[in-house]
N, C-alpha and C positions, 0 to 999 in steps of 0.2 A: 157597496157598503162593506164595512169590516165585520167579519164574523169571528167572535172569540170563543175559545173552548177552554174549559177549566176541569181540573181533576181527571177522573177516568174518561171523560168525554175527549179531552185533549190526547190522552194516551191512545184511545182507539182511533181517532182521526189521524194522529201522528204529527200534529202541528198545534201551536197555541193560538194561531189566528190565520185567517186568509181573507183576501179581498175577493168579493163576489159581485158579479154583475147579475142582477136578477130582475125578472118581471113579476115575481111573486107578490100577490096582494096582501098576504098575511103570513104569520109565522108558520102555520101548518103547511102552506104552499112552499115556503122556503125550505122547510124540513124535507118535503118530498123531493125537491131539487137536490138538496145536499146528499140525501140517501143514495142518489144515482151516481155520485161522484166516485165512490170507491167502496171496496169491501169494508174498510175501516169506518167510513161514514155510515154505511148501512148498519154496522154493529153499534155505533154510537147512538143512532137514532131508532134502534129497533123497538125500544120500550119508552115511549114519550112520557109515560106515567112516572118514570124515574128521573125526569128532567125538569128543570126550571129554566125560564128564559127572561132576559131583561132586554129592553129596547132603550138605547141611549141611557143606560144605567138606571132604568126604572123597571121594577118587576112588571111582567105582563103575562097575558094568557096566550094560548096558541092561536086563538082567533083574532088577536090584535092586528090591526092594519100596520103595514110597513111604510106607508107613504111618508116620505121625508126622513125616514130613519137613517142615521149615519152608522150606527153600531148595533149589532145583535149579539148577545152573549148567551151561551148555553152552559149549564152547570148542574150538578146533582143537588138535591135538597140539602140545605145546611142544617146542622144541629149545633146547638150551643149549650153553654153552661154558665 
């Protein structure tokens, strides 16, 4: 699956996206796998309360299943006006 990173998440990981082969059943398990990839990944996912996630461009929760997902995106909460 493709994993996309936005804003400061991208800056900490050091890339806007990466292709990931995973056996993770849900977003939380994927995050655990990603954190082990590098110090940048660890920093990006250190505080999941400061993150939002979308699966195939639909907002999701961290316990959402990944079965059949093609894309997972991580980004900080958005503010608007």
